[in-house]
Every structure is written in structure tokens, then in C-alpha cells.
C-alpha positions as CSV (number, residue, x, y, z in Angstrom):
1,M,-0.5,-27.0,-23.3
2,T,1.5,-29.0,-20.9
3,V,4.3,-26.4,-20.8
4,L,1.7,-23.7,-20.3
5,F,0.1,-25.6,-17.5
6,W,3.3,-26.1,-15.5
7,I,4.7,-22.6,-16.2
8,S,1.4,-21.1,-15.0
9,A,1.2,-23.3,-11.9
10,L,4.8,-22.5,-11.0
11,I,4.2,-18.7,-11.3
12,V,1.2,-18.8,-9.1
13,A,2.9,-21.1,-6.5
14,Y,6.1,-19.0,-6.4
15,V,4.4,-15.6,-6.1
16,Y,2.0,-16.6,-3.3
17,V,3.9,-19.4,-1.5
18,G,7.5,-19.7,-2.7
19,Y,8.5,-16.1,-2.5
20,P,7.0,-15.6,1.0
21,C,8.8,-18.7,2.3
22,L,12.1,-17.6,0.6
23,L,11.7,-14.1,2.1
24,A,11.0,-15.5,5.6
25,V,14.3,-17.5,5.6
26,W,16.2,-14.6,4.0
27,A,14.9,-12.2,6.7
28,R,15.9,-14.5,9.5
29,I,19.5,-14.8,8.1
30,A,20.0,-11.2,7.2
31,D,17.8,-9.3,9.7
32,R,19.0,-5.8,8.8
33,R,16.8,-3.9,11.2
34,P,17.6,-0.2,11.4
35,R,20.0,0.9,14.1
36,R,17.7,3.3,16.0
37,V,19.6,5.6,18.3
38,P,17.5,8.1,20.3
39,F,18.1,11.7,19.3
40,E,19.5,13.9,22.0
41,D,17.2,16.5,23.6
42,G,16.8,19.3,21.0
43,G,18.2,17.1,18.3
44,W,15.0,15.7,16.9
45,P,14.5,16.8,13.3
46,S,11.7,19.2,12.4
47,V,8.7,17.4,10.9
48,A,6.1,18.6,8.3
49,I,2.9,16.6,8.5
50,I,1.1,16.8,5.1
51,I,-2.5,15.9,4.4
52,A,-4.0,16.1,0.9
53,A,-7.8,16.3,1.3
54,R,-10.8,16.7,-1.0
55,N,-14.1,17.5,0.7
56,E,-13.0,16.1,4.1
57,A,-14.1,19.0,6.3
58,A,-16.2,16.7,8.5
59,R,-13.2,14.6,9.3
60,L,-10.5,17.2,9.6
61,P,-11.1,18.6,13.1
62,S,-10.7,15.2,14.8
63,R,-7.8,14.3,12.6
64,I,-5.9,17.5,13.4
65,A,-6.6,17.0,17.1
66,N,-5.2,13.5,16.9
67,L,-2.0,14.8,15.3
68,L,-1.6,17.5,17.9
69,E,-1.9,14.9,20.6
70,Q,1.3,13.2,19.3
71,D,4.1,13.6,21.9
72,Y,6.8,14.5,19.3
73,P,9.8,16.1,21.0
74,G,10.9,18.2,18.0
75,P,9.4,21.1,15.9
76,R,6.4,20.2,13.8
77,E,4.1,21.8,11.3
78,I,0.8,20.5,10.0
79,I,-0.2,21.4,6.5
80,V,-3.6,20.5,5.0
81,V,-3.8,20.9,1.2
82,S,-7.4,21.3,0.0
83,D,-7.6,19.8,-3.5
84,G,-10.5,21.8,-4.9
85,S,-12.7,21.1,-1.8
86,T,-16.1,22.7,-1.8
87,D,-17.2,21.9,1.8
88,G,-15.5,24.7,3.6
89,P,-12.2,23.3,5.0
90,G,-11.2,26.8,6.2
91,A,-14.1,26.9,8.7
92,A,-13.4,23.4,9.9
93,L,-9.8,24.2,10.6
94,A,-10.3,27.7,12.0
95,P,-10.5,26.6,15.7
96,F,-6.9,25.4,15.5
97,G,-5.5,28.8,14.6
98,D,-1.8,28.8,13.8
99,A,-1.4,25.1,14.7
100,V,-2.4,24.1,11.2
101,R,-1.8,25.7,7.8
102,L,-4.4,25.4,5.0
103,I,-3.4,25.6,1.4
104,E,-6.1,25.6,-1.2
105,V,-5.3,24.6,-4.7
106,P,-7.5,23.9,-7.8
107,A,-8.7,20.3,-8.1
108,G,-5.8,18.5,-9.8
109,G,-5.4,15.2,-8.0
110,K,-3.5,14.0,-5.0
111,P,0.0,14.1,-6.5
112,L,-0.2,17.8,-7.2
113,A,-1.7,18.5,-3.8
114,L,1.2,16.7,-2.2
115,N,3.7,18.6,-4.3
116,A,2.1,21.9,-3.1
117,G,2.2,20.8,0.5
118,V,5.9,19.8,0.4
119,A,6.8,23.0,-1.4
120,A,5.1,25.0,1.3
121,S,6.7,23.1,4.2
122,T,10.0,23.6,5.9
123,G,10.4,20.3,7.9
124,E,13.5,18.1,7.5
125,V,11.2,15.1,7.6
126,L,8.0,14.8,5.6
127,V,5.2,12.8,7.2
128,F,2.3,11.9,4.9
129,A,-1.1,11.2,6.4
130,D,-4.8,11.0,5.3
131,A,-7.8,12.6,6.8
132,R,-9.7,9.4,7.6
133,Q,-7.2,7.5,9.8
134,R,-6.0,8.0,13.4
135,F,-2.5,7.6,14.7
136,A,-1.9,5.6,17.9
137,P,0.0,7.5,20.7
138,G,3.7,7.7,20.0
139,T,3.4,7.0,16.3
140,L,5.1,10.1,15.1
141,R,8.1,9.6,17.4
142,E,8.4,5.9,16.4
143,L,8.4,6.7,12.7
144,V,11.0,9.4,12.9
145,L,13.3,7.5,15.2
146,N,14.1,5.2,12.3
147,L,15.8,8.1,10.6
148,S,18.5,8.2,13.2
149,D,20.0,5.4,11.1
150,P,21.7,7.2,8.2
151,T,21.0,4.3,5.8
152,V,17.2,4.8,6.2
153,G,15.5,7.2,3.8
154,G,12.0,6.7,5.2
155,A,9.7,4.6,7.3
156,T,6.2,3.4,6.9
157,G,3.9,2.4,9.8
158,E,1.4,-0.3,10.3
159,L,-2.2,0.2,9.1
160,V,-4.5,-1.8,11.3
161,L,-7.9,-2.4,9.7
162,D,-11.1,-3.0,11.8
163,C,-11.7,-6.2,9.9
164,E,-8.4,-7.6,11.3
165,Q,-10.1,-7.5,14.7
166,G,-13.4,-8.9,13.5
167,A,-15.3,-5.6,13.3
168,A,-16.0,-6.0,9.6
169,G,-16.8,-9.7,9.8
170,D,-20.3,-9.3,8.5
171,T,-19.3,-7.9,5.1
172,S,-18.8,-10.0,2.0
173,V,-15.1,-9.1,1.8
174,G,-14.2,-8.0,5.3
175,E,-12.7,-11.3,6.5
176,G,-10.9,-11.9,3.2
177,I,-9.4,-8.4,3.3
178,G,-8.3,-8.8,6.9
179,L,-6.5,-12.1,6.1
180,Y,-4.9,-10.7,2.9
181,W,-3.7,-7.5,4.7
182,K,-2.1,-9.6,7.5
183,Y,-0.3,-11.6,4.8
184,E,0.8,-8.4,3.0
185,K,2.2,-6.9,6.2
186,A,4.1,-10.0,6.9
187,L,5.8,-9.6,3.5
188,R,6.6,-6.0,4.2
189,R,8.0,-6.8,7.6
190,N,10.4,-9.4,6.1
191,E,11.3,-7.2,3.1
192,S,12.2,-4.4,5.5
193,R,14.5,-6.8,7.4
194,V,16.2,-8.0,4.2
195,W,16.8,-4.4,3.1
196,S,13.7,-2.3,2.2
197,T,10.0,-2.4,1.7
198,L,8.7,-1.9,-1.8
199,G,6.8,1.3,-1.0
200,A,4.8,2.6,1.9
201,T,1.3,2.9,3.3
202,G,0.0,6.3,2.1
203,A,-1.8,7.0,5.4
204,I,1.3,6.7,7.5
205,Y,4.8,7.2,6.2
206,A,7.8,9.5,6.8
207,L,10.4,10.5,4.2
208,R,13.6,12.6,4.4
209,R,13.1,15.8,2.6
210,T,16.3,15.1,0.7
211,C,14.7,11.9,-0.7
212,W,11.6,13.7,-2.1
213,A,11.1,14.6,-5.8
214,P,7.9,16.2,-7.1
215,L,5.4,13.7,-8.3
216,P,4.1,13.6,-11.9
217,A,0.5,14.7,-12.4
218,G,-1.7,11.7,-12.6
219,T,0.4,9.5,-10.4
220,L,-1.8,6.8,-8.9
221,L,0.4,5.4,-6.2
222,D,2.4,8.3,-4.6
223,D,3.1,6.0,-1.7
224,V,5.0,3.6,-3.9
225,L,6.6,5.9,-6.4
226,A,8.1,8.4,-3.9
227,P,9.6,5.6,-1.6
228,M,10.9,3.6,-4.5
229,R,12.7,6.6,-5.9
230,A,14.4,6.8,-2.5
231,V,15.4,3.1,-2.7
232,L,16.7,3.6,-6.2
233,D,18.9,6.4,-4.9
234,G,20.4,4.0,-2.2
235,G,18.1,4.6,0.8
236,R,16.0,2.2,2.7
237,I,12.3,2.3,3.5
238,V,11.7,0.4,6.7
239,F,8.5,-1.1,8.2
240,E,7.9,0.2,11.7
241,E,5.2,-1.9,13.4
242,R,5.3,0.3,16.6
243,A,3.9,3.2,14.5
244,I,0.2,2.5,14.0
245,A,-2.7,4.1,12.1
246,Y,-6.2,2.8,12.4
247,D,-8.7,2.6,9.5
248,R,-11.8,0.9,8.3
249,A,-11.9,-1.7,5.5
250,S,-14.1,-1.3,2.5
251,V,-17.7,-2.1,3.4
252,D,-18.5,-3.9,0.2
253,A,-17.0,-5.7,-2.8
254,T,-17.6,-2.8,-5.2
255,A,-15.7,-0.4,-3.1
256,E,-12.9,-2.8,-2.5
257,S,-12.7,-3.7,-6.2
258,R,-12.5,-0.1,-7.1
259,R,-9.6,0.5,-4.6
260,K,-7.7,-2.6,-5.8
261,T,-8.2,-1.6,-9.5
262,R,-6.5,1.7,-8.7
263,T,-3.7,0.0,-6.9
264,L,-3.0,-2.5,-9.7
265,A,-3.3,0.2,-12.3
266,G,-0.7,2.2,-10.3
267,N,1.7,-0.7,-10.3
268,Y,1.5,-0.9,-14.1
269,Q,2.0,2.9,-14.3
270,I,5.1,2.9,-12.1
271,L,6.9,0.6,-14.5
272,A,6.5,3.3,-17.1
273,Q,7.4,6.1,-14.7
274,E,10.5,4.3,-13.3
275,P,11.7,1.6,-15.7
276,R,14.9,1.4,-13.6
277,L,12.9,-0.8,-11.2
278,L,13.2,-3.6,-13.8
279,I,17.0,-3.4,-14.1
280,P,19.0,-5.7,-11.9
281,F,21.9,-4.0,-10.0
282,V,20.2,-0.7,-10.6
283,N,17.3,-1.6,-8.3
284,P,18.8,-2.9,-5.0
285,V,15.6,-4.7,-4.3
286,W,15.1,-6.1,-7.8
287,L,14.4,-9.7,-6.8
288,Q,11.8,-8.6,-4.2
289,Y,10.2,-6.1,-6.6
290,V,9.9,-8.6,-9.4
291,S,8.7,-11.3,-7.1
292,H,6.2,-9.2,-5.2
293,K,5.0,-6.3,-7.3
294,V,5.5,-7.6,-10.9
295,G,4.5,-11.1,-9.8
296,R,1.1,-9.8,-8.7
297,L,0.6,-8.4,-12.2
298,I,1.5,-11.6,-13.9
299,V,-0.5,-14.0,-11.7
300,P,-3.9,-13.2,-13.2
301,W,-2.7,-14.1,-16.6
302,A,-1.1,-17.3,-15.2
303,L,-4.5,-18.2,-13.6
304,V,-6.1,-17.8,-17.1
305,G,-3.4,-20.0,-18.6
306,L,-3.7,-22.6,-15.9
307,F,-7.4,-22.9,-16.3
308,A,-7.3,-23.0,-20.1
309,S,-4.5,-25.6,-20.2
310,S,-6.2,-27.7,-17.6
311,L,-9.4,-27.6,-19.6
312,S,-7.5,-28.8,-22.7
313,L,-5.5,-31.5,-21.0
314,A,-8.1,-32.9,-18.6
315,P,-9.7,-35.4,-21.1
316,G,-6.4,-37.2,-21.6
317,H,-4.9,-37.4,-18.1
318,A,-6.4,-37.8,-14.6
319,M,-3.9,-35.4,-13.0
320,Y,-5.0,-32.5,-15.2
321,A,-8.7,-33.5,-14.7
322,L,-8.1,-33.3,-11.0
323,A,-6.4,-29.9,-11.4
324,L,-9.4,-28.7,-13.4
325,A,-11.8,-30.0,-10.8
326,L,-10.0,-28.2,-8.0
327,Q,-10.0,-24.9,-9.9
328,G,-13.6,-25.3,-10.6
329,A,-14.4,-25.9,-6.9
330,F,-12.3,-22.9,-5.9
331,Y,-14.0,-20.6,-8.4
332,G,-17.4,-22.0,-7.4
333,L,-16.5,-21.2,-3.8
334,A,-15.6,-17.7,-4.8
335,L,-18.9,-17.3,-6.6
336,S,-20.7,-18.5,-3.5
337,G,-18.9,-15.8,-1.5
338,A,-19.9,-13.2,-4.0
339,I,-23.6,-14.2,-4.4
340,F,-24.6,-15.3,-0.9
341,Q,-22.2,-13.2,1.2
342,G,-22.4,-15.9,3.8
343,R,-20.3,-16.4,6.9
344,Q,-18.2,-19.2,5.4
345,R,-14.6,-18.2,5.8
346,F,-13.2,-20.1,2.8
347,A,-15.9,-18.6,0.5
348,R,-14.9,-15.1,1.5
349,V,-11.2,-15.7,1.1
350,A,-11.7,-17.3,-2.3
351,F,-13.9,-14.4,-3.4
352,T,-11.4,-11.8,-2.2
353,F,-8.5,-13.7,-4.0
354,V,-10.5,-13.8,-7.3
355,M,-11.6,-10.2,-7.0
356,M,-8.1,-8.9,-6.4
357,N,-6.6,-10.8,-9.3
358,F,-9.5,-9.7,-11.6
359,A,-8.7,-6.1,-10.5
360,A,-5.2,-6.5,-12.1
361,L,-6.9,-7.1,-15.4
362,T,-9.4,-4.2,-15.1
363,G,-6.6,-2.0,-13.7
364,L,-4.6,-2.4,-16.9
365,A,-7.7,-1.8,-19.0
366,A,-8.6,1.4,-17.1
367,L,-5.0,2.7,-17.3
368,R,-4.9,2.1,-21.1
369,R,-8.2,3.9,-21.5
370,G,-6.9,6.8,-19.4
371,R,-9.8,6.5,-17.0
372,E,-9.7,8.5,-13.7
373,V,-9.0,6.0,-11.0
374,W,-7.4,8.2,-8.3
375,R,-10.7,8.5,-6.3
């Protein structure tokens, strides 16, 4: 039990503290930011903006208007793929005429909708977006400018959640999600400076057409699989913080837990879809991938091992008794955040941490049962 305790403790400490610290130092030393060289007039690549949507007719008009307002200097096309929508997307898009193209396909899931959109497009650069978010002015230009560096295969922007600015502070998970998302973006920023991020944000990323390969049906994380394939082929996916999309956080714990379950299930799935990710020297960001993505899948099991070993060792040693007491206090704080949904920051953060790690366990169970977790 002593060995289990220390292995579990080291895993948790490395994934959440050790790796971020190592990465911060590494990024400062390496600092391989892309060499952005402005394209000459008339030299900007053509862009295809692709939105996969299911029953998003109410949001589409304002979303398309937002995309048309982008001051991109090169040719662009906007393609909306309706994934079996029943709310009349054609009528919602009719006022835009030829500025947007609607493709309607039978309901088959987001990956097949994206495949259809890419197949119908002609742009040299594929830009993926969702119906719900909004791009800040200049976002499209900032994303694509990174591709002036030939080593860059794609770029992902920054997703800014309302809870990061305090707008969702009255929800049970809002503040915890905001802090977690800031932490996550700091990792992505440093991973990008070392070499490449480990995926993209599905609501805002660009990819060279030459880096794209059709997605398998049932893919849960298209925004990780597609970029990581580009990385495995030698490209970089960089984080561009000047390209911004705005979104709202989940309003309650149930919605956020469902979203996180899908994300963690997708991380398990990708290991089966692309086992090359686990092979050193084949995956150029192997250390980052194992530390970040795989580590997040291992931590929940390490937390179970840490608690079980502390419980067993506590009667015989004060140090393990203290470790057990601290864990009990932390989980009690998380329970308080779940039940009372109070305004105490530490309770919210503890609850969000526990919920996200529990989602890794439920995500694996859902994936093994073959349960639909895309939406």
C-alpha cells in the first residue's frame, strides 16, 4: 500500500503541477513561435469556413453575419452543413443569398457533416466554427496569418468563456470552469511555443487542406483527431491568442458533466484511432501528449489509489492519517459545492475538479457501452 500511495501521489502531482511547471520552463527556453510574415496583396489563401449544425436555425443568421463582418483580404466561402436539421435552416439562411452555401445531409453526427462540408469546399485553408460562438474582429485574418510559416499545419484560437469575466459566477460550476479553462489555455500556449498544441478548440481553428483526412464516423473529438493527424505528419498546430471566439459556459453541473464525459470518452477513443500517438519518435509531441492527455485519463484512477492506500495506512502512521484527513476535507468541500452551490470559491473549484475527474471514469464506461455522447 505504501508503494501505491506514493505512485498515486506522484502521478497526480506531476500531471497537475509538475508538468505545467516543466512546460513553462521549456517554453521560455525554446519559444518556437511561428514566423508570421504578412501575405502580399492578392496572396492571401482562399478560405472555406465550415459549420456543422443540427437544429441551429435560430442562431445561424447572427452567426453568418458575424463571419461576413470579418475583414479577411482573400477569397472566402461559407458552408453550413445541416446534420438532419428539422427547424428550417434554408429559410434562416435565405437572406444571405449566395454568400453562404447550405448542404443538407441525413443525421449522421458531426464528423460526417464535417466530411461533407470539406468535400464540397474549395478553399486552401479550412476554418471550422460552430453556430453558437462569435468571432472577435480580425480573428479570421489572425488565424490564417500563422500559415505563412511553412512549418505550421494549422492554428487554433482562444475561446473566451463568459465565466472567465465573472458573468457566470452565480452558477455551481461557473467559477470553477473559468479557472480550469484559464489553466488549460496556459498549457496550450506553452505547448504551442515548445512545438505544437495537442489539438484545437472546435469552435475556432484553421487547418491546411493538405493536412485534412476524412474523419471516421462516430469520432467524438474531431478537433483533436484532425489536428493531431497533422502533427503526426510533421506539421504544427499553434495557439493564436489574437484570434478570439466568445462563448458561454455550461449553466449547471449536469450539462458540464455531460460535456466533459464526451471529451474524456473522446480521448480514450483517439488512442484506438491513432495508436501512433503513444509511440515515442513517431509522435513529435509524445512527452506532452502522455503528460497532458493520457495523464488526465490516469489521474482519476490515481486518486482512487491514493484514497484507498491512505485509508489502509492511516492507522499506523501520522503522515498517512494527515493525507487521509486532507483528502476527506477536500472531498467534503467538493460535496459542499455540489449540494449548496454557494459562493465559496474553493468549494466550487473542488467540486469542478472532482466532477471532471469523475467524468473520465464515466466517459470510459459510456464509450465501452457504445452510448451516444456526441450531443
